[in-house]
Structure formats: C-alpha cells, structure tokens
VOKOL-978357 format. One record per atom (N, C-alpha, C): x, y, z. Coordinates in pm, whole numbers, plus 50000, padded with zeros to 5 digits. Example, Ala and Ser with C-alpha at 12.3 -4.5 7.8 and 13.67 -1.06 7.14 Angstrom:
REM residues 2
513194943150780 512304955050780 513204967050780 512854977550708 513674989450714 512905000350787 
END
This chain:
REM residues 546
715813381677633 714613383777712 713853370677727 713423367777849 712563356377874 711183361277915 710183352877901 708813356977931 708673361578076 709393355078167 709263358778308 709923372278340 710653378078244 711233391278265 710243402578238 709103399578177 708143409978142 707583416478268 707463429878264 706923437478376 705813446578323 704623445078378 703503452878326 703703467778349 704353471578461 704533485778489 705483492478391 706323484478322 707233490078224 706593491078085 705493484178065 704873483477932 703693493077917 703153497878030 701993506578023 702393521178040 701633529877977 701853544177990 700553551677972 700643564977974 699473573477956 699773583477845 698873584577746 699003594777643 698633608177706 699613617177711 699393629777781 698433638977707 698243636477578 697293644677504 695863640577529 695573627677515 694203622677528 693903616977666 694973613977742 694873607377874 694413592877862 694463587377739 694123573277723 695283564577773 694963552777830 696043543477868 696673537277744 697963535077750 698703529477637 699363516477676 699363507077584 700153494777596 701253495977493 702433500377534 703473504077440 703003516477364 702783515177233 702313526477153 700823525777126 700153515377177 698773512877139 697793516877248 696733523377207 695643526677300 694913514077341 694563513177468 693843501577518 692513506077578 691553496777582 690233499477637 689973489777752 689303494477855 688963486277970 687463483677969 687093470977972 685683467277975 685503455778073 684413455878146 684123445178240 683593432678172 683633421478243 683173408778188 681663408978161 680903415178250 679443414578239 678923420478108 679333432778069 678823437777941 679293429577822 680503423877831 680983415277723 680113402877713 679753397277829 678893385377830 677533388477768 676983400177802 675693403977745 675793405377593 676923410777546 677113412077403 677143398377336 677823388677399 677873375177344 676463369277332 675653371577434 674303366077432 673473372277320 673593385477304 672883392177195 673343386677060 674633384677046 675183379476921 674663365476894 674583357476999 674103343676984 672643343576937 671833352476992 670413352976954 670243357776810 671173366576766 671043372376631 671503362576523 672663356376543 673253348176436 673243333276466 672903329476591 672923315376625 674263311176686 674233300176762 675413295976837 676573292076747 676293284876640 677383280476552 678073292276486 677273301476431 677873313076365 678613321876466 678053322876588 678713330776692 680093325076723 680203311776733 681493305676765 682523308776656 682083309276529 683003312476419 683463327076429 682503335976455 682833350176467 683813352476582 683553346476696 684403348476813 685793342376791 685833330876726 687123324476701 687963332776606 687343338176501 688073346876409 688573359476480 687703365176563 688103376876641 689313373576729 689273362076796 690383357976881 691653355576802 691493349676682 692653346576599 693413359276560 692693369276511 693353381676470 693923389076591 693213388476703 693723394876825 695013388276872 695023374876871 696223367576915 697403370076825 697183370476693 698283373176602 698833387276624 697933396876644 698373410476671 699173411576799 698743404576905 699473404677032 700883399077013 700993388276939 702303381976918 703253391176842 702733397376737 703583406276658 703983418576737 703083423876816 703383435976892 704443433176999 704273422477074 705233419777182 706603416377125 706643410577004 707943407476943 708653420076895 707883430576864 708493443176827 709033450476950 708423448177065 708893454477188 710173447977240 710233434777236 711333427577299 711903416977206 713223414277224 713873403077155 713893391277251 713083381177223 713003369577311 714143359877281 714563352677384 715683343377370 715363331977274 714103328577263 713723317277177 712243318677140 711803310477043 710393310177008 709543305277125 710113296377205 709383291377322 709093302677421 710103311477444 709893322777535 708873332477477 708913334277346 707933342877278 706523337377300 706373324077287 705063317977308 704623319477454 705543317477547 705193318577688 704743332577725 705203342577650 704783356377677 703283357977661 702643349177585 701183350077568 700473348277701 701043340277789 700453338277922 700433351378000 701563358577995 701643371578062 700603381378006 700503381977873 699613391577810 698143388577841 697763375877840 696373372577864 696013373778012 697013372178098 696743373978241 696493388678273 697363397678223 697163411878253 695943417278180 695483410178075 694253414078007 693003408978076 693163400878184 692033395778259 691293384578188 691933378378089 691253368278008 691353354278068 692563350378106 692793336678150 694193335578208 694403325778294 695743321978338 696153309478261 697273310378187 697703299278103 698823291578171 698683278578174 699743269778225 700133260278112 701323262378055 701803253377951 702383240878016 701973229177967 702533216578016 703483210177914 703403214777789 704303209577685 704433219977574 705673222277531 705933231077417 707023224777332 706733222677204 707733217777109 707613225976981 708673233476949 708643241876830 709873238876745 709643235176621 710713232876525 710443242076406 711063253976409 710763263976305 711253259476168 712343251676164 712893247476035 711913238475961 711303229276034 710353220075973 708903224475990 708703236676045 707363242076067 706503232276147 707113227076253 706423217676340 706113224576473 704913222376525 704493228876649 703593219576728 703873218276856 703003210876947 703003217977081 701823219577137 701713225277272 700513219377342 700623218677473 699503214277557 699503223077682 698333224377742 698283232377863 696903233177922 696803241978023 695553243578098 695183258378098 693913261178076 693403274778091 692703275478227 693253283178317 692653285078449 691843298078450 690673297678510 689843309678527 689503316278393 689173308278295 688863313578162 687603322278167 687683334278109 686563343578119 685333338578045 685533330577939 684383325477864 683623314777944 684323307778031 683643298278120 682823305878222 683393316678276 682673325078372 681413330778307 681583334978181 680433340278107 679333329878094 679703317578059 678713306778042 677993303978174 678753302578282 678163299078411 677253309978464 677513322478425 676673333378475 675303333578407 675193326578294 673933326878219 673253313178211 674003302578234 673423289178218 673783280478338 672833272578379 673083263278489 673463249478438 673043246178317 673343233078261 674693233078191 675333221278184 676623220478112 676433223277964 677463228877902 677443231477758 677713218477684 677063216277572 677343204077494 678683204377422 679253216277408 680533217677337 681423227477414 682733227577384 683623237477448 683163251677418 683393260777511 682883274377495 683993284777481 685253280977498 686353290777496 686783293677353 685883299577275 686153302077133 687203312977114 687073324077188 688043334977173 689423330477216 689503323277327 690803318777376 691463309077277 690663300177219 691213290877119 691703298476996 690913308476954 691333316476839 692583324576869 692643330676988 693823338477026 695073329677031 694933317877089 696063308777098 696513304476959 695563302376868 695903298276732 696633309476659 696103321676669 696733332976601 698113336076656 698233335776788 699523338676851 700563328176809 700193315376818 701123304576783 701473304876635 700533308776549 700823309576406 701863320276378 701793331676450 702783342276433 704153337576482 704183330276591 705443325276646 706113315576550 705333306176496 705883295976407 706113301376266 705303311276226 705363315976088 704643306675993 703763298576046 702953289175968 701663286676046 700673280575978 699363278876037 699383269176155 698833273576266 698703265376387 697253265776431 696713254376469 695353253476521 695413248876666 694803256476755 694713252776896 693273248976925 693063236976979 691723232077011 691563231077163 690353233777209 690013231277349 689513216877358 690263208177423 689923193977426 689133190077550 689073199077648 688223197077766 687843210777817 686603212177867 686113225477906 685313224378036 685583233478129 684853233478256 683363235978234 683033243678130 681613246278103 680863233578065 681603223278020 680993210477984 680933201078104 681473205378218 681493196878337 682823190478364 683833193178281 685173187678305 685843194878421 686873188578476 687563194378591 688313207178555 688783208078433 689553219878390 689463221378239 689863233278194 689913235878050 691293231977997 691343222177911 692603217577854 692653221377706 693843225377661 693993228777520 695183221377461 695143219777330 696233213277258 696413220477125 697643223977093 697933230976969 698883223076881 698613223176750 699493216476653 699463224376523 700493222276443 700443227776307 699383220176229 698903226276121 697823219876045 698203206075994 699473204875946 699873191775892 699903181276001 700163185476125 700193175676235 698793172376284 697813180876253 696423177276277 695883168876161 696653168376051 696163161275933 695153169275855 695273182575862 694303191375796 694973199375685 694203203875591 694663212775485 694113226675513 694833236875470 694363250675496 692953253175443 692573246975329 691243249275273 690133245075369 690413234875450 689383229875541 689053239875650 689973249175678 689743258775785 689613273075734 689553274575603 689543288075546 688333295975596 687193289375606 685983296375651 686103300975796 686873293775874 686973296976017 688083306876046 689263305075984 690413313376018 690943321675902 690593317875778 691163324775662 692673324075665 693203311875685 694643309775699 695423313275574 694763313475457 695503316075335 696023330375330 695613338975423 696083352775428 697123354775538 697713343875589 698613345075704 699773354475676 700523352175566 701693360375538 701293374975514 700153376875445 699683390475418 699323397375550 698643390175640 698273395875769 699513399675849 700503390875851 701723393575926 702423405975873 702513407275741 703163418875681 702433431775716 701103431275709 700323443175741 700493447075887 700533437075975 700703440076117 702083445676146 703103440176080 704463445376099 704513460176060 703893463375947 703913477275901 703153486275997 702023481376047 701243489376141 701973491676271 702633481276319 703393482476444 704573491876425 705233490976309 706363499876280 705913514376284 704743517176225 704223530876226 703903535376367 703353526176447 703033529576586 704283533176664 705363525676639 706603528476710 707173542076669 707043545576541 707513558676498 706723569676567 705423567376586 704603577176656 705023578576803 705263567176867 705583567777009 706953573777035 707883572276939 709183578576954 709043593776954 708183598876865 707973613376858 707293618576983 706503609977048 705753614477163 706313609177295 707513603377291 708033596477409 708163605477530 708433618377505 708593627677617 707283629777691 706133626677626 704833629077687 704253616777756 704943605477742 704393593077796 704853590977940 703943588978028 704273586278168 703803572278206 704333567378317 704023553778360 702843553278455 702123541978452 701133539178555 701873535778683 701263538578798 701933536378926 702533522478932 703813521978970 704563509378972 704073500379084 703853487779048 703533477679148 704663467579146 705643470279226 706903463079215 706813449079273 707663440879220 707903427579276 709393425179268 709933418079362 711373416079368 711853408079249 713063411379204 713683403879095 714043389979145 714043380279055 714473366979097 715953366979133 716263363979259 717643363079303 717873348979355 719093344679350 719423331779408 719753333879554 719793323079629 720153324279769 721643326879787 722373328079674 723793331279682 724003346179696 722983354379670 723173368679670 723803373679541 723953365079442 724513368779312 723393368179209 723273378879130 722193379679032 722653373078901 721943362878859 722333356078735 721213346978689 721303343178562 720403333178506 721163324278408 722263329178354 722973322378247 723523308978291 723663300178194 724213286978220 725663287878263 726423297378205 727833298578241 728003302478387 727153311478438 727243315278580 726753303978670 725773296578622 725303284978699 726433274878719 727153271978610 728263262678618 729393268178706 729653281178693 730723287378772 730433286478921 729213289678962 728883289179104 728833274779155 728473265479070 728513251479110 729943247279144 730903251379058 732313248279084 732803255579208 732373268179224 732793275879341 732283269479470 731063264479467 730513257879586 731273245079619 731733238179516 732473225779540 733843228379602 734503238979557 735853241579606 735833249179739 734713255779769 734653264279888 735013257080018 734493245080046 734793238680175 736233233280186 736973232980078 738333227780080 739333238780113 740603235180121 741663244980144 742433248180016 741923243579902 742623245379776 742763260179742 743923263779689 744153277379640 743393279179510 742693290479496 741823292979382 742373304779303 742393303479171 742763314379082 741543318078999 741053330379017 739883335178943 740363344178830 739993340678707 740393348378591 739163354078521 739343365578459 738233371878389 738533386478362 737763392378271 737973406378236 737673415478355 738183427678350 737903437478454 736403440378460 735903441278583 734493444678602 733533432978599 734033420678591 733133409078584 732683404278722 733323409278828 732913405378963 733773394579024 735073395179003 735963384779057 736023385179209 736033397279267 736063397979414 734753393179474 733633395779406 732353390679455 732363375479460 732973369179358 733073354679356 733983349779468 735083357079494 735983353379603 735263353979738 734443364279757 733683365379882 732623354279891 732073350579775 731113339479772 731793326579821 733003323879773 733733311979815 734013312479965 734393324380014 734653325780159 733393323080240 732253328580196 731003326780272 730563312180276 730943304380175 730523290380169 731613280880217 732643286280279 733733277980329 733613275980480 734473267580534 734513265580679 735153277480750 735663287080673 736333298780729 735423311080732 734123309180705 733233320680690 733133329180816 733443323480931 733413331181056 734693339081080 735693336880996 736973343781009 737033355780915 738183362680916 738333374880838 738453371980688 737993381680609 738233381880465 738983394780437 740253393680400 741073405480371 741463405180224 741593416980165 741903417880023 742923428979998 743763427079897 744683437479855 744753437179702 744823449079642 744963450379498 746433452679466 747043443079400 748483443679373 748843455179280 747873460179203 748153470979109 748063484679175 747553485179299 747293497979364 748473503279443 749483495079467 750613499179551 751933496779478 752933505479502 754263502879447 754873490579514 755843483979449 756363471179499 756863471579643 757593482279685 758133482479821 757033483279926 755993491479900 754873492179994 754043479479992 753883473679873 753103461379862 753763450079940 755093449279935 755803438880009 755523440180158 755563452480209 755293454680351 753843451280385 752893454880295 751493451880320 751243436880324 751893429780236 751673415280228 752363407680340 753653410480360 754473402180448 754773408680582 754483421580597 754793428480722 756253432680728 756613439480837 758013443480856 758293444781005 759573445081039 759993447181178 760483461481192 760523465781315 760963479381345 762393481481294 762573492681220 763903496081169 764263489481038 763333482180978 763643475180853 763933484980741 763333496580746 763583506980646 763173520280707 763493530980640 763183544380690 761673545880707 761253549580826 759843551180855 759223539180922 759953528180932 759433516180999 759673517781149 758813525281217 758993528481358 758513517481450 757643508581400 757123497681482 757043484981399 756863473881467 756623461281397 755223461681335 755083455381220 753773454781154 753523440881099 752353435781130 751953422881074 751563424880927 751943415680843 751483416080705 750053410980695 749383414580587 747983410680572 747823395580558 748823388880503 748763374380493 748653367880630 749333373780728 749263368680865 748033374180936 747723387080909 746573393480973 745273386280941 745203379880826 743983372580788 743723360580877 744723356380955 744563345281048 744153332480977 743043326581023 742533314280961 741443317280859 741363329880820 740333333780724 740803332380580 740353341480494 740663340980351 741383353780311 742453352380235 743163364080184 743013364480033 742493375679984 742213377279841 743283386179779 744013380479685 745113387379618 744633391379479 744153403779467 743583408279340 744673413479247 744463411879116 745413416179013 746813410679041 746863397579065 748133391179099 749133391878983 748643393878863 749523394978747 750393407378750 750103416978840 750883429278849 752063427978945 752213416579011 753323414679105 754673415179032 755633421779093 756993421579037 757583407679053 758623404778977 759253391478985 759823388879123 760363399279190 760893397379325 759803393179422 758643399979413 757543396379503 756943382879466 757013379179340 756533365979301 757333355079371 758653357279383 759503347479450 759103346279596 758883357679665 758513357379806 757143350879826 756203353879736 754873347879749 754933332879725 755743328679630 755903314279604 756413307079727 757403312979790 757973306679911 756923305880021 756123316680037 755093316780141 754073305680116 753703303679990 752723293279960 753303279279976 754573277679940 755203264479951 755443260580096 755993269980173 756383266980311 755273269680411 754213276280365 753123280380452 753613288680569 754563297780539 755073306980639 755523319880570 755523330680645 755823343880593 756993349780669 757933355880598 759043362680663 758883377680644 758613385380752 758463399880742 759733406480690 759593418180630 760733425680579 761653429380695 762953425980681 763933429280784 764043419180895 763233408380890 763263398380997 763983385780950 764553378481047 765183365581018 764283354181061 763153357481123 762223347281170 760983346981081 760423335181066 759223333580985 757993331881074 756873335981021 755593334981092 754693325581014 753983316781086 753143306681022 752003313180944 751743308180824 750653312980739 749483303180749 748333308080797 747153299580815 746023302780718 746113314080653 745003318580569 744913310580439 743693309880387 743483303980255 743683314980150 744363311980041 744683321879938 743753320379818 743133331479780 742393332379654 743003343779574 743433340979454 744043351279368 743133353979249 743293365879192 742483369479075 743323377978981 742993377278851 743703385178751 742843387078628 743043398378560 742393400378430 743373397978316 744573393378351 745603390578250 745643375678218 746253372578105 746463358578066 747793354078126 747733347578242 748973343878312 749793333778234 749143324978159 749903315278078 750743322377974 750163332677911 750913340277812 752063347777880 751813352878001 752863359978075 753993350378112 753633337878143 754663327778174 755533325378051 754883324177934 755643321877810 756593333377777 756193345577815 757013357277787 757993360377900 758003351978005 758953353778114 758573364678212 757313369178211 756893379878301 756173374578425 755923361678429 755293355578547 755893341678567 756223338578692 756893325878722 755953314078699 756453304178628 755623292478599 755283284778726 756263283578818 756003276078941 754963283079028 754983296479029 753963303779106 752593302079040 752563302278908 751293300578838 750613287578880 751373276778882 750773263978916 750453262879065 751143270579149 750793271179290 749453278279311 749223288679230 747983296279243 746813289479175 747063283479060 745983277778978 745703263379014 745653260279144 745273246779185 743843243979139 742983254079156 741593252779112 741233265579037 741433266078905 741153278278829 739663279878799 739193292078807 737823295578772 737873307178673 736933307378579 736893317978479 735513324378478 735463337578497 734203344978495 733963349978353 732893345378292 732573348878153 732193363678145 732673370978044 732293385178029 730803386778006 730293398478038 728853400878036 728263399377896 729003403077792 728433402377656 728213387877612 728803378277683 728593364177651 727483357977735 726893365577825 725763360677904 724653371177903 724133373177783 723123383477759 721913382077851 721573369577886 720383367377967 720493372978108 721713376678153 721893382478286 721753397678286 721783403978168 721883418678162 720663425378225 719463421278186 718273427878237 718093425478386 718383413378431 718283410478575 719213419678655 720453420978608 721403429578677 720973444178672 720493448678555 720063462578541 718943465778637 717973456878648 716863459178741 717333458778886 718283450178913 718833449379049 719503462579087 720333467878997 721013480479026 720013491879039 719013492178952 718013502778957 717263502479089 716913490579133 716203489079261 717103493179377 718413490679364 719363494579468 719453509779479 719493516579363 719603531179364 718293537779403 717173532379355 715863538279385 714813527279384 714383523479499 713553511579514 712243512479437 711633524579430 710313525779368 710373531679228 711523530279161 711633535679025 710763527578929 710113534278830 709183526978741 709833517678640 711153517478625 711773507378540 712183512278402 712313502778310 712873505378177 711803504178070 711873512777971 711013511177854 711533499477771 710663493177688 711143482177602 712293486377512 712273499077462 713353503777376 714673504277452 714613508377579 715833508777660 716363494777686 715453485277707 715873471277728 716633466277605 716123469577486 716813465377362 718223471077357 718373483877394 719693490177391 720633483377490 720133480477608 720973474077711 721423460277666 720513452677607 720843438977571 721683437977445 721753448577365 722553448077243 723943454177261 724173460977373 725483467277396 726513456677435 727773457777389 728773447477418 729363448177559 729163458877633 729623460277771 731093456677790 732003464377728 733433461577748 733863463077893 733143471377971 733453472878113 732703463378201 731923454378139 731213443678209 730233448978313 730083441878425 729053445178523 729283458878583 730553462678601 730853475878657 730353486878566 730543485178434 730043495078339 728523495578340 727873483978349 726423483578353 725893490878477 726513488678590 726073495478713 726193510578699 727313515278645 727493529678624 726463535178526 726173527378422 725193531578321 723813533278383 723413523878467 722083524578529 721993536478625 723063539078699 723043550678789 722933563578709 723683564478599 723633576178511 722213578278458 721593567478409 720253568378352 719233572178458 719383566678578 718443569678686 718493584478723 719703590378724 719843604578756 719123613078650 719293609778521 718653617378415 717133615378413 716693603178432 715263600178422 714483605078543 715153606378656 714493609878782 713373599878810 712123604478812 711023595378844 710303590078720 710873592878603 710273587978478 710843574278442 710113567078360 710603554478307 711863557078224 712863548478236 714123550478164 713933547478016 714233557477931 714143556477788 715553556077729 715703552477600 717053552277540 717793565477556 717073576677551 717713589677565 718333592177700 717953584277801 718533585777934 719823577877950 720103568877858 721293560477868 722523568277817 723713564877865 724923571577815 725083569677665 725713579477600 725933578677455 726783566577419 727663562577509 728513550877481 727693538277463 726473538177515 725603526477504 724703527577381 724193539577354 723193540977246 723793543977110 724993549777106 725613552976977 726433541076929 726003535076820 726683523376765 727773527776668 728903520876675 729973523776580 729563519476440 729873527976345 729553524476206 730473513376158 729893504276086 730653493176027 731123497375889 732433499775870 732903504475739 732613494675627 732603481775658 732323471875553 730863472875507 729953475375602 728543476875564 728333489475482 729053499975519 728893512575447 729373511775302 730273502275275 730773501075139 729663498175039 728673490775084 727643486174990 726253491475022 726183502375102 724863507075143 724033512575027 724673516274916 723923521074800 723893510874686 724223498174720 724193487074624 724983490274497 726293492274508 727103495674390 727343483374303 727913485674186 728293474474099 729473467174162 729733455074110 730833447074164 732173454274145 732343460874032 733593467974005 733773479674101 732673487074126 732733498374219 732983493474362 732363482374397 732563476774531 734023472574549 734603466774445 736023462774449 736913474974467 736563485874397 737363498174409 737303503674551 736103503974609 735943509474744 736703500974847 736593487574832 737243478774929 738763479974918 739263480974797 740713482674777 741183495474846 740423506174831 740773518874894 740753517675046 739743510675101 739633508875245 740843501275300 741223490375233 742363482475280 743653490475269 743763498175164 744953506475146 745083516775259 743973522575298 743993531975410 744333524875540 743823512875556 744073505075677 745563501675693 746243499275581 747663495475587 748583507675579 747993519475576 748823531475569 749533532975435 748953527775331 749533528975198 750543518175163 750693508175249 751653497375225 751083488075117 751673488874996 751133481274883 751323466274901 752443462274957 752703447874975 751703441775072 751463448675186 750513443575285 749093444075230 748783454275154 747443455375094 747203443874998 748203440674916 748063429574821 747853416474895 748573414775007 748423402375085 747003400975138 746433411975193 745073411475248 744053408875138 744253415175021 743313413374910 743453399874843 744573393074867 744783380074805 745173380874659 745883391674622 746333393274484 747833396274485 748453395174371 749853398574361 750053413674363 751283417874395 751573432274402 751403438574263 751813431274160 751663436374024 750203438673989 749363429074026 747923430374002 747363442374076 747833444374200 747363455774278 747763468874211 749013469874166 749473482174100 748623485073976 748313474673899 747513476473779 746093481073816 745543475073921 744203478773964 744163493374012 745173497374088 745213511174139 745363521174024 746123517273923 746303526173808 744993528073734 744253516773719 742963517473651 741963525873730 742093525373863 741143532473949 741623546573983 742783550473928 743363563673957 743583565674106 744043554974172 744263555574316 745743555674351 746633556374254 748053556374283 748453569474349 749203568074463 749643580074535 750863585774466 
END
C-alpha cells in the first residue's frame, strides 16, 4: 500500500446503531473552525499564551501518534516513508492542513529521521488571522507541530521533534516545518519532557495498539451494520499505455516492449498463465508501425494438430476430407499486421518444423499445395512453459526456440508485484460497477496477502465474485472467495504452537517427516540428517515403529 492509494470513501462508514460517522472503527466528530478558534482564545486568556502553546502541542502530539497507529493497523504500507506520507491524506480530510513534503529520510535501524516540508492552508494560521491583524511574534501552528511530532515518532519508533521554522502568521510567505530525531536536534529527552512527555513513548504506543486492537474486534462483530458514506470517486492512476501497473518490474517490461515494438524482431513472451501475455502482445502491436494493420491470434493448445496446421498455414481444395474450398492460413491472413501465437509450447514436433521453415524462409506452404505464399506478418509468440527445459528434454526444437526468442520478454507473476494488486482490483471493480463504494481496509489486506496462483485473471474473477455478493455495499473479507481468505495451515508452525520441549518437538517433527515420506525410513533419515540406525533407535524410544 502506498499513501496515494488511500481512498476516503473506503475508510468512512456509519454506525447503524447510533448513526455516528465512523473512521474505520472509531467514532469521529465534526466541528467548524470558528468555535475551535473561540476555544483557543478562551484558553489563552485563562492560562496565558505560553501555557496554551504547551497544551495545544501536547494535544497535537497524542493525536498524531494515535493517527499513525490507527492507519498502520488498517493498512500495510510499502515503507515507513509511505506511512509518513499518509499523514498528509489524514490531515487533509480532517480539514487541518495540506502537507507538502520536500524531503524525507528515515533510517529505522539507526533511529535517524529527517523531514522538511510546507504546510498549506494551516487552520491555526486562519485562526490567528481571524482574530489578529498584526503578525505573531512566534509560530502559531502548535497543534500541527505536535501532530507531526507524534506521527513521526510512531513511524520511527523513537522520539521525533517537528518544528515550525517559518509561519505565515509571522508574515512569512509560507509555513515551513522541519523534523528530526532528538539526537539530530542535539537534544535529550529530559529537555522536552515537560512539553511532550517523551519518556512514555513506548508505553503510549503499547496502549494505543491495544486500544486499536479492541476497536477492530468491535468493528468485526458489527461489520454487517456498517455502511459507506456516498462515494466520491476519482479515477485510478492509469498509464497512457492502457495497462494498470505501478511496480518496477512492469515499468521495465513496458520499457523493453516499447523499444522492440517499432522493429520487426520476433518476440517471445514468457510468464505464468493469467499474467496478461496477450495484453502485452497487443501493446507491442499498438506501438509498432503495423498498428493500422490486423492483429490475429491463435491458441495452440485449443486445437488438435491437424486443425491447427490448417488454421496456421491454410489449405487447398481437396487437401483432405472436408476441404471443399481453398483457405488462407492465419499467418497469411494477418497480412502486414501482427500474428500472435499463444501457448507455442503446445505445438507438436511436426508443426514446429513447419513453423521453423515459415520463419526462416518468410513464406508459408498451405496444406496440400506445392506453392508457397509470402509471409509478411510480424510474429509474437507466448508460452507459460519453460521452453529451454523442453529443448533439453527433446520436446521443443532448439532451432525454433532461437528463432522465436530473438527478443524474449518475461511477465512477472502477480505475487511478485504486490504494489499492482490494489490498482488492478480497483480497476476491475470500476469496470464491473462504476459507482461501487470500494474495498474495506480488511479486504485490502486479504487481497495483498494472497499469492494469486492464477495471477491477474484470478484477481479479476475474485473481484467480480465479491462485487456480486456485496452488491452496493463496501467489499468486506466475507465477500471474497474462500480461496482468498482461507489460509493454508503451516504444519511446521503447528508443531510448536503450544511451545513444547525440545524432545517433544523432535518427536513431532520426526513423525511429520515420516508421514511425508510414506514411512520410508531411509528417506526420512536423509531429511533429518541422521543415520538410519539413529532413526530406528529414536523411533523405538518414541514408540513410533510401525
């Protein structure tokens, strides 16, 4: 999850019992700026400006830490930087400020933190200007500085202080902030204890985690009663390629595809089933000089060899029973366009020979004909098999492999590009139902943790299934297929779930390996790394001898 993936319509709901608005599992309150400003003024008159700034900063600090912990429980962010950037989203929808980060450096191992940025439209500046005409002698964004400090401290897991180094209320052009860890400010926790009470950081984090956990347990029990606020949709980020992606692997793949597209080189696309190999082939065609010509495709696994030969190369009248007329093969029918040969690894050896000749000679001989026809089409092949391994086993011709793999491309499976999952899921959901309210945070976690053996095709089917069950409700984990939400039990983890003694753990593992080998003592001993005699003695001691 990245910060820019956050959607407010997916995070808000309504408690059907009280009708209060909810932010995830938490009740929220709506208050205007004016009454808040009046409260600040009353507070200032009662305790004085200096004391007021301390109170507001502490309030902001605890609020910011709570926001950080809550959003981290909702979503798994790709990095600490993305987690920090989420604060901008939260404070914007809260009407507090628009945050623009200009620098972020986080080193969690060394507990180092540096950030810089701009606060646009800060509510505390608006508050000041509504009550005072003269510039403030000091920065006024106390709550924002406290919130930024608390949020950053939760992200780093160590004390962070964010200072406002320029403020519009003082007459500066903009509100600038800078955040650093205490050691990088050259400060000790004791120096700020009165302001932030930093010595309770770990205790505060633990308490908040426990509170958030309890809130999630409550919302799970009440999930059937939670409805969404009216969706205010915005289009998902798409590239001008028409392909939905964000991952570095897809970026590199499309860069290579764009480079090869204008050439006449034969392309071999490899990848697991469902990864979108034909979509990539069409992408290459659209970006080639042949984009105005035909794009024809055939799946080699869908037809028996005799019919496939006729489809590919054509036939003349009388070539076989039922051949009543001459027929052009698809290789010729494609003209000067692109011909996509899907699942090329399923070709029989006889057809591999004919295809090799067609590629070498750039001509096609129809079935039953003695004359050849010129081949003008560009060939793109695809397979989900390991053609090199097939070559080694004699099931695929080596010369044909190198004819096809002039420019090989590999589509990475979906489980290796986790950052694309949510983008694709939202794209499919919008395709099926444009005004659907989206996914709950719990559903997003399930989607991003599933291994997707069927890749993008499986994800598309999953989203359609969930959309049918959810109807007009936000998609929850219960709407997803069981294949996505039910995790396989890990037998190795189960061995030690009750923290047994080392001897008992050894007994359980020995039994597991023995079952895995079907009772083969020699193979079991090899896996355990002991001699067969040692294994026999161990089994006798454990009363496990069959």
